N, C-alpha and C positions, 0 to 999 in steps of 0.2 A: 304823667304825659303818655299819650298814645300815638301810634303811628299807623298810617295807611301806606302799604308798600307793595311792590311787585316782586314776585318770586316764581320762577319756572313758568312764566307766561300767564300767571293768574294773580289776582289781587287778594291781599289778606290784611287783617288788622291785629294789633297786639299792644299790650301795655309794656312800656319801657321799664326795665329793672335796673339797668346800668348802662351808662354811655361811655364808650371807649373811643380813642382816635380811630376813625374809619369804620367803626362797627358799633352795634348795639346788642345788649342782652335783653331779649324780650320774652314775654309770656303770653301765649294765645288764650283765647276764650276758654279752651278746654283745659288749660293749665299746663300745657306743654311749653317748656322753655327751650329757646334756641338762640343762635347767634346770626344776625343779619348784617349785611353791608349798609352803611349809612347812605351810599349812593343809590340804593334801591328804594329809599323812602320818598314817597311822593307828597305826603301830607302829614303834619303833626296836629293833634287836636287834644282837647281836654274832655273830660267826662268819662262815660263808660263805653267799653268796646262791645258789650253785650247788645245784640240787636243792631249794631252799626251797619254791618254788611247787608242785612235784610232790608233796612230802611233805604240804603243807597241803591239796592237793586230795584226796589219799588219805584224810587224816583227815576231811575234810569229808564224804566219801561215807559215813562211819560215823554221821554225825549226822542225825537225823530232825527235819524242821521241825515236824511236828505235835506231837512229844514236847516239843520246846523251847518251843513255844507254851503247852503245858499247864504247863510249869515256871516260865515267866518272870514270872508275875504280871501285874497291870494297870498298874503304874507304868512310866514311861520308864526305860530302862537302857542301859548301854554294852555293847559286844560282849565286852570283856575281863571285865567283872563277871559276865556270864552264863557265860562260859567257866570262870571260877573256881568258880561255883556248880555247874556241870555236872560238872567234874572233881573237885571237892572239894579243890582245891589251886590253887596258882598255876600257870596253864597255861604250857606252853612257847610259844615264839614261833610255831611251826608250828600248835599247837593253837588259839592265839588267832586266828591268821590264818584257820584253818579255820572258826571260829565266825563271823567276819566274812563269809566267802564264803557260808556257808549262809544267814545272815540276809539278806544282800544278794540272794540268788537266790530268796527266798520273800516277795515283796512282798504277797501276799494274806494271809500270816500276820503279817508284821511291817511296820509303817509306819515309814519313815525320818523321824527327827526332827532330824537334824543329822549332823555328821561322826562316824561310828562309833556313833551312838545310834539306838535303835529303841523302838517301843512295840507291844505285842501288839494285833492287830486285835480289835475287839469280836466276841463270839461270833456275833451275828446277821450282821454283815458278812462274817465268815469263811465261815459257812454259805452265804451268797449267792454269794460269790466261788468257793467250791469247786464249787457247783452249776453256775455259769457255766463253770468250767474243765472240768467233766465234760461239759457240753453241747458245748463246743468239741472235746473229744476225740472224742466220738461223731460230731460233724459231720465232723471230719477223717477218721474211719474211713469215714463214708458217702461223702464226696467221693472218697476213695481207691478205694472200691468202684465208684463211678460211672466214674472214670477208667479202671479196668481193663476195664469193660464197653465203654466207648466205643472204647478202643484195639482191642478185639476186634470192632469194627463192630457192636456190639449196643446198641440203644437201651434204657436202663433204663426200666422201666414207669412210674416216677415222672415221667419227662420228658413223658409224653403230655399231661398237663394243663398243661404249661408251654411247649408248643411256640410259642405265639403270642409269649410273652415272649422266648424264646430266638431266634426268627427275626427279630423286628421291633423289639423294645424291650428289649434286655438289661438285667436287673437285676444289677449286678455284685456285689451282696451275697447273691444267691440261691446256694444250694449247687449247684444244677443248672448255673448259668452258670459258677461257679468250676471245676467239674469239666470242663465242656465246653471252657472256655478253656485249662485245664491240659492236657487230652488233645490238643487241637488243636495247642498249642504243642509238645508232645512229638513229634507226628507231622508238624510243619512244614506244617500245613494251616490254612485259615481255619475258624472254628467252623461257618460255613455249609456248607462242603464236607464237614466231618466229619458233620454232621447228614444230609447227602445220602447219604453212604456207609453211615450207620446206618439208612437207610430211613425217615427222618423226613419226607421230602418226597414227595408223590404225583407231582410233576413240577416241572421248572424253571418251566414256564408258570404253574402254580398259585402258586408262590412269588412271582413278579413280580406276578401279578394280585392275590394276597392282600395284598401290600405296598401296592398302590394302593388297594384297598378299605378297608384298615385306616385309611388317612389320610383318604380322601374319602367313603367310604360305610361308616362304622363300624357302622351299624345294619343293613347289608345293602342290596341293590339293589331289594328289593320296595317297592311303593308303599303308603303308609298309607291310611287311610280318607279319603274326600273327598266333597264334595257332588256331586249329579248334574250332568252336563254340560248346559249350556243349548243348545238347538237352535233357531237362528233360523228362523222360518217365514214371514216377511213380506217377503222380499227379492224384487225383480223378477228375471225370468228373462232371461239373456243371449240375444242374437240369434245367437250363434255357438257352435260346438262347439270344445272345446279338447283338446289332447293334451300329455302330458308326455314328457320325455326324461330317463331316469335309468339308473344302473347297475342290474343285475338284482337286486342285494341290497337296494335301497332299499325301505324300508317306510313311511317318513314322506315322502310326496310333497307337497312344499311349493308347487311351481310348475308351471304349465302355460302353453302358448302357443296362440294362434289367429291365423289369417290369413283376412281376408274382403275381397273386392273390392267397392268402392262404386260407386254409379251414376255418379258424376262422374269415374270413371277412376282415382281414388286407391285406395290399399290401406290397410286398417285392421289393424294388428297389435295383438293383445291379449296382455298379460302378466298372468296370473291367479295370485294367491297365496292359499294356504289361510288361513282366518281363525279360528284358535283363540281369538283375543281376544274373539270374540263369544260364546264358550262358557265362558270362565273369568272369574269375578268377581274383580276386584281386591281383595286382602286376604283372600280365601277360602282354603280348604285346598288347592285345586288351584293357585292362584297361589303359595302358599307352597312347594309342591313344585317349581314351575318356577323360582322365585327362589332356591331352595336348590341345585338341581342345575345350573341356569344353561345347560347345553348337553348335547346328546347326546355320549356318550363313544364314540369309535371305536377299534377294534383289530382285527387280523386274526382273522377267524372269528366275531366277535361284537361286540355293542355294548350300551351301557346308555342307554336312551332318556331324554330329558329329561322327557317327559310319559307318563302311563299310557295303555294301549291304549284306555281309555274316552274319551280325548280324540283320540287319533290316528285311530281308526276313523271317527268321524263327520266329521272335518275333512280327512283326507288325500285328495288329489285322485286317487282311484282310478278306473280305467276303468269305463265304463258306469254312472256315478252322476251325480246332480246334487249339487253341493257349493257351499256359500257361499264366495265369493272376494272379495278386494280386487283389482279389475281396473284396470289402466292401459291405456287405448287410445291408440295413437299413429297418427295418419293420415299416410300417406306419399304424396308425389307420385311420378309415374313416374320421376323422377330420384333417388328415395330421400331427398329432403329432407323434413323434418318440417313439416307444415302445421297440425296441431292435435293436442292431447293432453288427455285428460280421465280422471279417476279416479272409480270408483263401487263401491259394494257391491252384489253381485248373486249370484244362483244361476247356476252355470255347468255345462253338460253336459260331462262329461269323456268323450270318445269313446275314447281310447286311452292306454295307458302304453307308450311305445316304449322298448325296452331298447337300451342302447348297443351291446352285442355283436351283436345282430341287425340293428341299423340301419346300422352303419358300413360293412359290405361294400357297401351300396347307395349310400352317401353319404360319400365320403372325399375326400382331397386330389387323387386322380387322376381321379375320375369325377363330382364334384358338379356340374360344368357340363354333363354329358351327360345328357339326359333318360332317366329310368328308369321302369320299370313299378311301382316302389314307390308305394303309395297316397299317401304324404306327400311325394314327391320335389319337386313343384312348390312346395309351401308351404315346405319346408325351403330350397330354392334362393332363394326370395324373402327369407326370414329371414336367410340367410347374406349376401346382398348388402347388406341393411340393416345387418347386424352389421359388415361390412367398412367401410361408410360411417361408422359410429360409431367404429370403431377408428381410422380415419384422422382423424376429427374430434378425437379425444383425443390425437392425435400419437403413437400407439403402434403404428401399422402398419409392419411391417418384413418384407417378403416374403423377404428374404435371411437372416433370423434362423433359425439351426438350431432345430428343434423340441426342446423338453425332453422327457424321458422320465419317465412315471409308472409305478408298479408296482402291479399288482393282486395281493393275497394271497388265496388261496382255501384254506381249511382244512376238510378233511373227514376224519373218523375219525382225527385226529391226524396226517394227512399234509398237507404244505404244497405248494402249487403257486404259483409266482411268475411272473407274466407281465408283459412290458413293454407299455406303451401310450404312443404319442406324444401329448404334450400339445399343444393348439393345433390339433387336427383341425377340419374344418369344423363338425362337430356341437358340439364343445367351444366353438368361437368363437361360434356363434350363441346358445348358451345363456348363456355368460358375459357376452357383450356386452349381451344384453337384461336380464340381472340387474343389471349395472352401471348400465345406463340407468335402470332402475326405482329402484334405491337412490339414485342421484344425484338423480333427479327428485323423488322423495318427500322426500328430505332437504332439497331446495331449497324445496318447498312448505311444509314445517314452518317453515323459517327465514323465508320471506316472510311467513308469518302469525303470527310470533312465538310459535310453539308449540314448547316444548322437546322435544328429542330427544337420542339418543345417537349420536354420529358416530365413524367411524373415519377418522383423518386421517394425513397424512404430510407433514412439512416437514423439510428438511435431512436427508433420509434416514431420519428417525426415524418409526416408525409408533406411534400412540398412540390411546387412546380419549378422547373429550372430549364435553362437552355444548354445545360451540360448533361452528358450521357452518364449520369450517376446511377448507381445500383438501386434497385427497389427490393429492400431486404424482406419486406412483408410478402412479396410474391416470389422471392428467390430467383430473380433474373438480374442480369448484368446491367440492363437498361430497359426502360419501358416508355415508349412514345405512343400516346393515344393516336390511333390512325384508323380505327375500324368503325367509327360512327360519324362520318363527315356530314351527314344530313342533319345531325342533331347537336354537334359540338364544333365550335369554331377552331379549337386546337387541332382536332383531327383534320379539318379542312386545310389548315396551315401545313401540317405535316404531309398531307397528301400532295400538296403542290410541290413540296420539296422532293418527294419520291418520284413524282412525274418528271421533274427536271433531271433527276438522276437517271431514270430509265431512258429519257429522250436525249440525254447529253446536252441539255441547254443550261443556261445560267439559272441558278436557283432564284426564286422569287424574293427570298429573304436572306439577308446577311446576318451573321451572328449578333452583331451589336446594333442592328437596325431598330429604330423606334417601333416599327410595325411589328417586329417579332417579339421584342421584350414587352412592348405595350400590350399586345394581344394576350401574352402570357399572364401579365399582372391583372388586366381587366377580367380575363376569363376566370382566374382564381377567385376574385372577389364575387363576380356574378354567380359562378357555379355554387359557391358556398351559400350565397344569399338565396338562390333558387332552392337549394336543398333545405334550408331552414324554413322557407315558405311551404314547401311540400310537407315537411314534418308538422308545421302549424296546422295546415289544412287537414292532415290525417288525424291530428288530435281533435280538431273541430268535429270531424265526421264520427270519430269514436264516441264523443259525447252525444251527438245526435242519435247514434245507434242505441245508446243506453236509454235515451228518452223514448225513442221509437219502439223499443222492445219492452218498455215499462219495467226495466230491471230494477228491483229494489234490493236484491242481494247478489253478490258476485264473489267468486273465488279469486284469490290473488297469491302470488309468490313473493316472499320477502326478498328484496334485492340487497339492501343494506340499511341498517338502522331503521328509520320509519318509512323508507321508500319501498314501494311494492309495484309489481307488474300485474295488471289485471289479466284474468284468463280469457282467451279467445280473441283479444284485441290488442294492438300494439300501443298500450297506454300505461305510462308510469305515473304514479301519484303518491303524495305523502299522506300518511295516516297518523294523525297527531296523538291518538290514544293507543297506538300500537305498543304492546309491551316488548321487552327485549327478547327477541327471538333470533335463532340462527338463520343466516342467509339460506334460502331454499325452502324454508318452512312454508307450508300451504295454509292459508288462513281464509276465513269467511268475513266479508265486509258487508255492512249495511250502507246502501247508497242513500245519502240524505239530501243532497242538493246537486243539481247539474246545471251548468251555465255555459252553453256553447259560445255565447258572445264574449264573455270574459275568459273563456277557456279555463273554467274552474270546476273542480269536482270535489265534493265533500263526502268522505266516507268515514265510517266508524268501525273499529275492530269488533267483531262478534265472537270469534273463537278460532281455535286451530282445527283444521280439517285433516283427516287421516289421508 
């Protein structure tokens, strides 16, 4: 005896070797023996199992599911009964099996109601299912057409309105994504690379920038409407003129310095900070803009400012203007010890904006002690000596420490120029030390007067934001409240408002546990880190563009650790998988094999050790 049975959703035949209660021992055509449940048997027949399924399949191809649906009626039925009605006689075993195969393969026409039993689908359900089936067929044809175009490096016109989704937020149910994913898989590419090959990207730069904008500036970088900027007109005028020191590309000039000799032989150093807090009403539209953006976003070749030009222009410390400032005056004895310090709001005459590039040839580590004809040399020399005194007081002065290297990125007309600049030059030191001094001093003032502020602290090597005046071990100060870049950082704007309240004797804008203070601190920390990661990402992109632009096929590199190296002349780390075991600091030559600014990938191969 033989059986026709169902197993794992498919039909099979076998010869019965032994029959047990509830189960059968059977042998397939191939000779394989197995145990099956009696409940799975649909049909028993005599004869040979060889060729049975082939004959049943040939017969099944003659049967039309739609015709059977019309013939079967509305009541539940068994496959053998329908076969008998269809053939007008008792069906052969192959014919009965063919009927089961057809019914099983047409679930939209026939609903399964049990072993070998079916019921015709209601007409409305069938029409809906057939319509869905037709849609799927058409969609499959459309996807196949898209795939063919993509493989031919042609972007289907229908993709143009879906590029944002395809590039940044794939909808895996969309036909366009299914086609892109299938075509990319066929070509052993990533979907992003295939889109690039099809001309869907204007540039790798625009892709990376667009990815960032989509997440952090979904409505665009333009500023919304806001109230007029207040302009303070009742501040006293400072007795000194100030000057700023910045990179040539700086447009938000937050800080300036001044030096004045006093009648008693002491020197008065002024640290003057722009005061946009006097022009932005807490809770207003401008305030909302600042608290949403939280910081200026930097990247090679461009930036996204935190504040609109309507605020930057009247408060930036531009040359040949009078500007409101929060000033910290520090009186210094001839030995550079601090004898007095005071803070005030005032109007300050900004005499000059000194550019770093133009200034450093006249004031650098080799000549800063040698008198120069530069108009500001004497003032810069005094500020530098005070800066060194403060650096030593913080326990951070190390004349033997090798200087770190910063990199300047200059992008013009799509061309990138990357230049090295030693960090810790005399100009760097005098500016950074005076800003550290102001941030630490004003943070201390807020704490002494129980006025809340936002602090940047470091303990046990961990840097964090807090509303407590915790020490910053890395800087060697008792507390550190960012206050010197209010045009570029929301935290500085918050702290500046608190300092203004202290100086004017008014109620502080923020209480310690207020949602506005704590929320701004948390939001700023997240945004500041994200903006920094984006800046690093764009710098890596431009480094790769630079390698392509300069047709660099070989480059030197320094081993950092294991197979990680840092390339010469650009701030780029990469892994070299065939790098032998070498000591950190070893200088090696690499062959540049592949550069991909879109995927931010660089493939280099070790060539040898350089002397």
